[in-house]
mmCIF file of the N, C-alpha and C atoms, coordinates in Angstrom:
data_MODEL
# 
_entry.id   MODEL 
# 
loop_
_atom_site.group_PDB 
_atom_site.id 
_atom_site.type_symbol 
_atom_site.label_atom_id 
_atom_site.label_alt_id 
_atom_site.label_comp_id 
_atom_site.label_asym_id 
_atom_site.label_entity_id 
_atom_site.label_seq_id 
_atom_site.pdbx_PDB_ins_code 
_atom_site.Cartn_x 
_atom_site.Cartn_y 
_atom_site.Cartn_z 
_atom_site.occupancy 
_atom_site.B_iso_or_equiv 
_atom_site.pdbx_formal_charge 
_atom_site.auth_seq_id 
_atom_site.auth_comp_id 
_atom_site.auth_asym_id 
_atom_site.auth_atom_id 
_atom_site.pdbx_PDB_model_num 
ATOM 1   N N  . MET A 1 1  ? 119.708 94.870  113.693 1.00 0.00 ? 1  MET A N  1 
ATOM 2   C CA . MET A 1 1  ? 118.455 95.590  113.856 1.00 0.00 ? 1  MET A CA 1 
ATOM 3   C C  . MET A 1 1  ? 118.002 96.107  112.494 1.00 0.00 ? 1  MET A C  1 
ATOM 4   N N  . SER A 1 2  ? 116.757 95.843  112.120 1.00 0.00 ? 2  SER A N  1 
ATOM 5   C CA . SER A 1 2  ? 116.266 96.273  110.814 1.00 0.00 ? 2  SER A CA 1 
ATOM 6   C C  . SER A 1 2  ? 115.789 97.727  110.855 1.00 0.00 ? 2  SER A C  1 
ATOM 7   N N  . LYS A 1 3  ? 115.892 98.346  109.735 1.00 0.00 ? 3  LYS A N  1 
ATOM 8   C CA . LYS A 1 3  ? 115.501 99.739  109.602 1.00 0.00 ? 3  LYS A CA 1 
ATOM 9   C C  . LYS A 1 3  ? 114.007 99.820  109.276 1.00 0.00 ? 3  LYS A C  1 
ATOM 10  N N  . ARG A 1 4  ? 113.279 100.649 109.947 1.00 0.00 ? 4  ARG A N  1 
ATOM 11  C CA . ARG A 1 4  ? 111.827 100.778 109.760 1.00 0.00 ? 4  ARG A CA 1 
ATOM 12  C C  . ARG A 1 4  ? 111.534 101.534 108.466 1.00 0.00 ? 4  ARG A C  1 
ATOM 13  N N  . VAL A 1 5  ? 110.617 101.002 107.678 1.00 0.00 ? 5  VAL A N  1 
ATOM 14  C CA . VAL A 1 5  ? 110.209 101.625 106.425 1.00 0.00 ? 5  VAL A CA 1 
ATOM 15  C C  . VAL A 1 5  ? 109.055 102.578 106.694 1.00 0.00 ? 5  VAL A C  1 
ATOM 16  N N  . ASN A 1 6  ? 109.138 103.770 106.149 1.00 0.00 ? 6  ASN A N  1 
ATOM 17  C CA . ASN A 1 6  ? 108.078 104.750 106.288 1.00 0.00 ? 6  ASN A CA 1 
ATOM 18  C C  . ASN A 1 6  ? 107.322 104.821 104.960 1.00 0.00 ? 6  ASN A C  1 
ATOM 19  N N  . CYS A 1 7  ? 106.141 104.241 104.919 1.00 0.00 ? 7  CYS A N  1 
ATOM 20  C CA . CYS A 1 7  ? 105.366 104.193 103.677 1.00 0.00 ? 7  CYS A CA 1 
ATOM 21  C C  . CYS A 1 7  ? 105.040 105.582 103.142 1.00 0.00 ? 7  CYS A C  1 
ATOM 22  N N  . GLU A 1 8  ? 104.947 106.570 104.016 1.00 0.00 ? 8  GLU A N  1 
ATOM 23  C CA . GLU A 1 8  ? 104.612 107.921 103.578 1.00 0.00 ? 8  GLU A CA 1 
ATOM 24  C C  . GLU A 1 8  ? 105.681 108.518 102.672 1.00 0.00 ? 8  GLU A C  1 
ATOM 25  N N  . CYS A 1 9  ? 106.891 107.986 102.708 1.00 0.00 ? 9  CYS A N  1 
ATOM 26  C CA . CYS A 1 9  ? 107.983 108.473 101.864 1.00 0.00 ? 9  CYS A CA 1 
ATOM 27  C C  . CYS A 1 9  ? 108.136 107.624 100.602 1.00 0.00 ? 9  CYS A C  1 
ATOM 28  N N  . CYS A 1 10 ? 107.289 106.634 100.428 1.00 0.00 ? 10 CYS A N  1 
ATOM 29  C CA . CYS A 1 10 ? 107.430 105.688 99.319  1.00 0.00 ? 10 CYS A CA 1 
ATOM 30  C C  . CYS A 1 10 ? 106.717 106.176 98.060  1.00 0.00 ? 10 CYS A C  1 
ATOM 31  N N  . GLY A 1 11 ? 107.336 105.950 96.915  1.00 0.00 ? 11 GLY A N  1 
ATOM 32  C CA . GLY A 1 11 ? 106.758 106.320 95.632  1.00 0.00 ? 11 GLY A CA 1 
ATOM 33  C C  . GLY A 1 11 ? 105.581 105.458 95.235  1.00 0.00 ? 11 GLY A C  1 
ATOM 34  N N  . ASN A 1 12 ? 105.338 104.361 95.943  1.00 0.00 ? 12 ASN A N  1 
ATOM 35  C CA . ASN A 1 12 ? 104.221 103.463 95.631  1.00 0.00 ? 12 ASN A CA 1 
ATOM 36  C C  . ASN A 1 12 ? 103.001 103.688 96.526  1.00 0.00 ? 12 ASN A C  1 
ATOM 37  N N  . TYR A 1 13 ? 103.024 104.743 97.313  1.00 0.00 ? 13 TYR A N  1 
ATOM 38  C CA . TYR A 1 13 ? 101.970 105.018 98.291  1.00 0.00 ? 13 TYR A CA 1 
ATOM 39  C C  . TYR A 1 13 ? 101.177 106.226 97.812  1.00 0.00 ? 13 TYR A C  1 
ATOM 40  N N  . PHE A 1 14 ? 99.954  106.003 97.326  1.00 0.00 ? 14 PHE A N  1 
ATOM 41  C CA . PHE A 1 14 ? 99.152  107.054 96.707  1.00 0.00 ? 14 PHE A CA 1 
ATOM 42  C C  . PHE A 1 14 ? 97.841  107.269 97.436  1.00 0.00 ? 14 PHE A C  1 
ATOM 43  N N  . TYR A 1 15 ? 97.346  108.490 97.350  1.00 0.00 ? 15 TYR A N  1 
ATOM 44  C CA . TYR A 1 15 ? 96.045  108.829 97.933  1.00 0.00 ? 15 TYR A CA 1 
ATOM 45  C C  . TYR A 1 15 ? 94.958  108.470 96.936  1.00 0.00 ? 15 TYR A C  1 
ATOM 46  N N  . ASP A 1 16 ? 93.989  107.684 97.361  1.00 0.00 ? 16 ASP A N  1 
ATOM 47  C CA . ASP A 1 16 ? 92.857  107.306 96.526  1.00 0.00 ? 16 ASP A CA 1 
ATOM 48  C C  . ASP A 1 16 ? 91.677  108.190 96.912  1.00 0.00 ? 16 ASP A C  1 
ATOM 49  N N  . GLU A 1 17 ? 91.318  109.113 96.022  1.00 0.00 ? 17 GLU A N  1 
ATOM 50  C CA . GLU A 1 17 ? 90.240  110.058 96.321  1.00 0.00 ? 17 GLU A CA 1 
ATOM 51  C C  . GLU A 1 17 ? 88.900  109.364 96.490  1.00 0.00 ? 17 GLU A C  1 
ATOM 52  N N  . GLU A 1 18 ? 88.705  108.271 95.777  1.00 0.00 ? 18 GLU A N  1 
ATOM 53  C CA . GLU A 1 18 ? 87.435  107.549 95.853  1.00 0.00 ? 18 GLU A CA 1 
ATOM 54  C C  . GLU A 1 18 ? 87.220  106.914 97.223  1.00 0.00 ? 18 GLU A C  1 
ATOM 55  N N  . SER A 1 19 ? 88.258  106.284 97.759  1.00 0.00 ? 19 SER A N  1 
ATOM 56  C CA . SER A 1 19 ? 88.132  105.642 99.071  1.00 0.00 ? 19 SER A CA 1 
ATOM 57  C C  . SER A 1 19 ? 88.437  106.607 100.213 1.00 0.00 ? 19 SER A C  1 
ATOM 58  N N  . GLY A 1 20 ? 89.207  107.658 99.926  1.00 0.00 ? 20 GLY A N  1 
ATOM 59  C CA . GLY A 1 20 ? 89.509  108.669 100.933 1.00 0.00 ? 20 GLY A CA 1 
ATOM 60  C C  . GLY A 1 20 ? 90.692  108.347 101.827 1.00 0.00 ? 20 GLY A C  1 
ATOM 61  N N  . TYR A 1 21 ? 91.560  107.429 101.393 1.00 0.00 ? 21 TYR A N  1 
ATOM 62  C CA . TYR A 1 21 ? 92.752  107.122 102.175 1.00 0.00 ? 21 TYR A CA 1 
ATOM 63  C C  . TYR A 1 21 ? 93.901  106.686 101.272 1.00 0.00 ? 21 TYR A C  1 
ATOM 64  N N  . TYR A 1 22 ? 95.099  106.606 101.859 1.00 0.00 ? 22 TYR A N  1 
ATOM 65  C CA . TYR A 1 22 ? 96.291  106.220 101.108 1.00 0.00 ? 22 TYR A CA 1 
ATOM 66  C C  . TYR A 1 22 ? 96.354  104.705 100.946 1.00 0.00 ? 22 TYR A C  1 
ATOM 67  N N  . GLU A 1 23 ? 96.888  104.268 99.805  1.00 0.00 ? 23 GLU A N  1 
ATOM 68  C CA . GLU A 1 23 ? 97.016  102.849 99.512  1.00 0.00 ? 23 GLU A CA 1 
ATOM 69  C C  . GLU A 1 23 ? 98.373  102.561 98.903  1.00 0.00 ? 23 GLU A C  1 
ATOM 70  N N  . CYS A 1 24 ? 98.881  101.370 99.180  1.00 0.00 ? 24 CYS A N  1 
ATOM 71  C CA . CYS A 1 24 ? 100.087 100.890 98.519  1.00 0.00 ? 24 CYS A CA 1 
ATOM 72  C C  . CYS A 1 24 ? 99.668  100.361 97.146  1.00 0.00 ? 24 CYS A C  1 
ATOM 73  N N  . GLN A 1 25 ? 100.312 100.822 96.091  1.00 0.00 ? 25 GLN A N  1 
ATOM 74  C CA . GLN A 1 25 ? 99.945  100.435 94.733  1.00 0.00 ? 25 GLN A CA 1 
ATOM 75  C C  . GLN A 1 25 ? 100.557 99.116  94.285  1.00 0.00 ? 25 GLN A C  1 
ATOM 76  N N  . ILE A 1 26 ? 101.389 98.516  95.125  1.00 0.00 ? 26 ILE A N  1 
ATOM 77  C CA . ILE A 1 26 ? 102.014 97.238  94.800  1.00 0.00 ? 26 ILE A CA 1 
ATOM 78  C C  . ILE A 1 26 ? 101.049 96.111  95.165  1.00 0.00 ? 26 ILE A C  1 
ATOM 79  N N  . ASN A 1 27 ? 100.973 95.101  94.324  1.00 0.00 ? 27 ASN A N  1 
ATOM 80  C CA . ASN A 1 27 ? 100.152 93.933  94.603  1.00 0.00 ? 27 ASN A CA 1 
ATOM 81  C C  . ASN A 1 27 ? 100.836 93.091  95.679  1.00 0.00 ? 27 ASN A C  1 
ATOM 82  N N  . LEU A 1 28 ? 100.413 93.250  96.926  1.00 0.00 ? 28 LEU A N  1 
ATOM 83  C CA . LEU A 1 28 ? 101.004 92.525  98.038  1.00 0.00 ? 28 LEU A CA 1 
ATOM 84  C C  . LEU A 1 28 ? 100.325 91.168  98.186  1.00 0.00 ? 28 LEU A C  1 
ATOM 85  N N  . ASP A 1 29 ? 101.105 90.148  98.557  1.00 0.00 ? 29 ASP A N  1 
ATOM 86  C CA . ASP A 1 29 ? 100.484 88.850  98.823  1.00 0.00 ? 29 ASP A CA 1 
ATOM 87  C C  . ASP A 1 29 ? 99.808  88.908  100.199 1.00 0.00 ? 29 ASP A C  1 
ATOM 88  N N  . GLU A 1 30 ? 99.156  87.839  100.588 1.00 0.00 ? 30 GLU A N  1 
ATOM 89  C CA . GLU A 1 30 ? 98.367  87.834  101.825 1.00 0.00 ? 30 GLU A CA 1 
ATOM 90  C C  . GLU A 1 30 ? 99.206  88.127  103.065 1.00 0.00 ? 30 GLU A C  1 
ATOM 91  N N  . ASP A 1 31 ? 100.401 87.542  103.150 1.00 0.00 ? 31 ASP A N  1 
ATOM 92  C CA . ASP A 1 31 ? 101.267 87.774  104.307 1.00 0.00 ? 31 ASP A CA 1 
ATOM 93  C C  . ASP A 1 31 ? 101.758 89.211  104.347 1.00 0.00 ? 31 ASP A C  1 
ATOM 94  N N  . GLU A 1 32 ? 102.178 89.724  103.187 1.00 0.00 ? 32 GLU A N  1 
ATOM 95  C CA . GLU A 1 32 ? 102.656 91.112  103.122 1.00 0.00 ? 32 GLU A CA 1 
ATOM 96  C C  . GLU A 1 32 ? 101.537 92.083  103.479 1.00 0.00 ? 32 GLU A C  1 
ATOM 97  N N  . MET A 1 33 ? 100.328 91.828  102.997 1.00 0.00 ? 33 MET A N  1 
ATOM 98  C CA . MET A 1 33 ? 99.201  92.709  103.296 1.00 0.00 ? 33 MET A CA 1 
ATOM 99  C C  . MET A 1 33 ? 98.882  92.694  104.787 1.00 0.00 ? 33 MET A C  1 
ATOM 100 N N  . GLY A 1 34 ? 98.963  91.538  105.409 1.00 0.00 ? 34 GLY A N  1 
ATOM 101 C CA . GLY A 1 34 ? 98.734  91.447  106.851 1.00 0.00 ? 34 GLY A CA 1 
ATOM 102 C C  . GLY A 1 34 ? 99.727  92.275  107.631 1.00 0.00 ? 34 GLY A C  1 
ATOM 103 N N  . ARG A 1 35 ? 101.010 92.196  107.245 1.00 0.00 ? 35 ARG A N  1 
ATOM 104 C CA . ARG A 1 35 ? 102.044 93.012  107.918 1.00 0.00 ? 35 ARG A CA 1 
ATOM 105 C C  . ARG A 1 35 ? 101.817 94.499  107.648 1.00 0.00 ? 35 ARG A C  1 
ATOM 106 N N  . PHE A 1 36 ? 101.407 94.842  106.427 1.00 0.00 ? 36 PHE A N  1 
ATOM 107 C CA . PHE A 1 36 ? 101.144 96.242  106.075 1.00 0.00 ? 36 PHE A CA 1 
ATOM 108 C C  . PHE A 1 36 ? 100.001 96.801  106.925 1.00 0.00 ? 36 PHE A C  1 
ATOM 109 N N  . LEU A 1 37 ? 98.925  96.044  107.060 1.00 0.00 ? 37 LEU A N  1 
ATOM 110 C CA . LEU A 1 37 ? 97.759  96.514  107.809 1.00 0.00 ? 37 LEU A CA 1 
ATOM 111 C C  . LEU A 1 37 ? 98.004  96.594  109.303 1.00 0.00 ? 37 LEU A C  1 
ATOM 112 N N  . THR A 1 38 ? 98.913  95.775  109.833 1.00 0.00 ? 38 THR A N  1 
ATOM 113 C CA . THR A 1 38 ? 99.222  95.829  111.261 1.00 0.00 ? 38 THR A CA 1 
ATOM 114 C C  . THR A 1 38 ? 100.402 96.746  111.557 1.00 0.00 ? 38 THR A C  1 
ATOM 115 N N  . ASP A 1 39 ? 100.857 97.460  110.533 1.00 0.00 ? 39 ASP A N  1 
ATOM 116 C CA . ASP A 1 39 ? 101.956 98.425  110.661 1.00 0.00 ? 39 ASP A CA 1 
ATOM 117 C C  . ASP A 1 39 ? 103.237 97.748  111.156 1.00 0.00 ? 39 ASP A C  1 
ATOM 118 N N  . SER A 1 40 ? 103.488 96.530  110.679 1.00 0.00 ? 40 SER A N  1 
ATOM 119 C CA . SER A 1 40 ? 104.720 95.841  111.038 1.00 0.00 ? 40 SER A CA 1 
ATOM 120 C C  . SER A 1 40 ? 105.508 95.456  109.789 1.00 0.00 ? 40 SER A C  1 
ATOM 121 N N  . PHE A 1 41 ? 105.349 96.233  108.742 1.00 0.00 ? 41 PHE A N  1 
ATOM 122 C CA . PHE A 1 41 ? 106.001 95.968  107.464 1.00 0.00 ? 41 PHE A CA 1 
ATOM 123 C C  . PHE A 1 41 ? 107.391 96.591  107.485 1.00 0.00 ? 41 PHE A C  1 
ATOM 124 N N  . ARG A 1 42 ? 108.421 95.771  107.705 1.00 0.00 ? 42 ARG A N  1 
ATOM 125 C CA . ARG A 1 42 ? 109.802 96.259  107.772 1.00 0.00 ? 42 ARG A CA 1 
ATOM 126 C C  . ARG A 1 42 ? 110.577 95.760  106.566 1.00 0.00 ? 42 ARG A C  1 
ATOM 127 N N  . ASP A 1 43 ? 111.547 96.519  106.130 1.00 0.00 ? 43 ASP A N  1 
ATOM 128 C CA . ASP A 1 43 ? 112.400 96.133  105.005 1.00 0.00 ? 43 ASP A CA 1 
ATOM 129 C C  . ASP A 1 43 ? 111.596 95.751  103.773 1.00 0.00 ? 43 ASP A C  1 
ATOM 130 N N  . CYS A 1 44 ? 110.666 96.591  103.390 1.00 0.00 ? 44 CYS A N  1 
ATOM 131 C CA . CYS A 1 44 ? 109.814 96.338  102.232 1.00 0.00 ? 44 CYS A CA 1 
ATOM 132 C C  . CYS A 1 44 ? 110.667 96.233  100.960 1.00 0.00 ? 44 CYS A C  1 
ATOM 133 N N  . PRO A 1 45 ? 110.541 95.144  100.211 1.00 0.00 ? 45 PRO A N  1 
ATOM 134 C CA . PRO A 1 45 ? 111.337 94.983  98.989  1.00 0.00 ? 45 PRO A CA 1 
ATOM 135 C C  . PRO A 1 45 ? 110.894 95.917  97.872  1.00 0.00 ? 45 PRO A C  1 
ATOM 136 N N  . TYR A 1 46 ? 109.723 96.530  98.004  1.00 0.00 ? 46 TYR A N  1 
ATOM 137 C CA . TYR A 1 46 ? 109.179 97.413  96.973  1.00 0.00 ? 46 TYR A CA 1 
ATOM 138 C C  . TYR A 1 46 ? 109.391 98.887  97.289  1.00 0.00 ? 46 TYR A C  1 
ATOM 139 N N  . PHE A 1 47 ? 109.991 99.178  98.452  1.00 0.00 ? 47 PHE A N  1 
ATOM 140 C CA . PHE A 1 47 ? 110.149 100.573 98.871  1.00 0.00 ? 47 PHE A CA 1 
ATOM 141 C C  . PHE A 1 47 ? 111.086 101.324 97.932  1.00 0.00 ? 47 PHE A C  1 
ATOM 142 N N  . GLN A 1 48 ? 110.644 102.509 97.526  1.00 0.00 ? 48 GLN A N  1 
ATOM 143 C CA . GLN A 1 48 ? 111.502 103.428 96.784  1.00 0.00 ? 48 GLN A CA 1 
ATOM 144 C C  . GLN A 1 48 ? 111.108 104.843 97.195  1.00 0.00 ? 48 GLN A C  1 
ATOM 145 N N  . TYR A 1 49 ? 112.115 105.653 97.419  1.00 0.00 ? 49 TYR A N  1 
ATOM 146 C CA . TYR A 1 49 ? 111.828 107.024 97.835  1.00 0.00 ? 49 TYR A CA 1 
ATOM 147 C C  . TYR A 1 49 ? 111.025 107.747 96.779  1.00 0.00 ? 49 TYR A C  1 
ATOM 148 N N  . ASP A 1 50 ? 110.049 108.516 97.235  1.00 0.00 ? 50 ASP A N  1 
ATOM 149 C CA . ASP A 1 50 ? 109.218 109.320 96.341  1.00 0.00 ? 50 ASP A CA 1 
ATOM 150 C C  . ASP A 1 50 ? 110.029 110.547 95.952  1.00 0.00 ? 50 ASP A C  1 
ATOM 151 N N  . ASP A 1 51 ? 110.808 110.408 94.903  1.00 0.00 ? 51 ASP A N  1 
ATOM 152 C CA . ASP A 1 51 ? 111.722 111.465 94.463  1.00 0.00 ? 51 ASP A CA 1 
ATOM 153 C C  . ASP A 1 51 ? 111.186 112.089 93.180  1.00 0.00 ? 51 ASP A C  1 
ATOM 154 N N  . GLU A 1 52 ? 110.337 113.094 93.329  1.00 0.00 ? 52 GLU A N  1 
ATOM 155 C CA . GLU A 1 52 ? 109.697 113.706 92.168  1.00 0.00 ? 52 GLU A CA 1 
ATOM 156 C C  . GLU A 1 52 ? 110.665 114.502 91.294  1.00 0.00 ? 52 GLU A C  1 
ATOM 157 N N  . TYR A 1 53 ? 111.866 114.769 91.782  1.00 0.00 ? 53 TYR A N  1 
ATOM 158 C CA . TYR A 1 53 ? 112.846 115.522 90.997  1.00 0.00 ? 53 TYR A CA 1 
ATOM 159 C C  . TYR A 1 53 ? 113.843 114.623 90.272  1.00 0.00 ? 53 TYR A C  1 
ATOM 160 N N  . ARG A 1 54 ? 113.673 113.314 90.358  1.00 0.00 ? 54 ARG A N  1 
ATOM 161 C CA . ARG A 1 54 ? 114.595 112.365 89.737  1.00 0.00 ? 54 ARG A CA 1 
ATOM 162 C C  . ARG A 1 54 ? 114.703 112.599 88.223  1.00 0.00 ? 54 ARG A C  1 
ATOM 163 N N  . ILE A 1 55 ? 113.575 112.786 87.558  1.00 0.00 ? 55 ILE A N  1 
ATOM 164 C CA . ILE A 1 55 ? 113.582 112.985 86.108  1.00 0.00 ? 55 ILE A CA 1 
ATOM 165 C C  . ILE A 1 55 ? 114.284 114.291 85.743  1.00 0.00 ? 55 ILE A C  1 
ATOM 166 N N  . VAL A 1 56 ? 114.059 115.324 86.518  1.00 0.00 ? 56 VAL A N  1 
ATOM 167 C CA . VAL A 1 56 ? 114.687 116.620 86.237  1.00 0.00 ? 56 VAL A CA 1 
ATOM 168 C C  . VAL A 1 56 ? 116.201 116.505 86.334  1.00 0.00 ? 56 VAL A C  1 
ATOM 169 N N  . ARG A 1 57 ? 116.701 115.796 87.335  1.00 0.00 ? 57 ARG A N  1 
ATOM 170 C CA . ARG A 1 57 ? 118.145 115.641 87.491  1.00 0.00 ? 57 ARG A CA 1 
ATOM 171 C C  . ARG A 1 57 ? 118.746 114.882 86.305  1.00 0.00 ? 57 ARG A C  1 
ATOM 172 N N  . LYS A 1 58 ? 118.025 113.941 85.758  1.00 0.00 ? 58 LYS A N  1 
ATOM 173 C CA . LYS A 1 58 ? 118.527 113.192 84.600  1.00 0.00 ? 58 LYS A CA 1 
ATOM 174 C C  . LYS A 1 58 ? 118.641 114.089 83.374  1.00 0.00 ? 58 LYS A C  1 
ATOM 175 N N  . GLN A 1 59 ? 117.789 115.095 83.271  1.00 0.00 ? 59 GLN A N  1 
ATOM 176 C CA . GLN A 1 59 ? 117.791 115.987 82.125  1.00 0.00 ? 59 GLN A CA 1 
ATOM 177 C C  . GLN A 1 59 ? 118.905 117.021 82.199  1.00 0.00 ? 59 GLN A C  1 
ATOM 178 N N  . MET A 1 60 ? 119.480 117.228 83.362  1.00 0.00 ? 60 MET A N  1 
ATOM 179 C CA . MET A 1 60 ? 120.515 118.255 83.541  1.00 0.00 ? 60 MET A CA 1 
ATOM 180 C C  . MET A 1 60 ? 121.852 117.793 83.035  1.00 0.00 ? 60 MET A C  1 
# 
């Protein structure tokens, strides 16, 4: 069973003020974009946790 990816926790998912909604900043191909738009994007190879404290931990 595959683990569901939550785009809201991804470091590549940003709010675009101009369009007024969140967007994936990765250049997805046509198949990936179709899965993303239908909310069936599982096991995303580009997923990374949005860890804003990562740099701070490296400095410690």
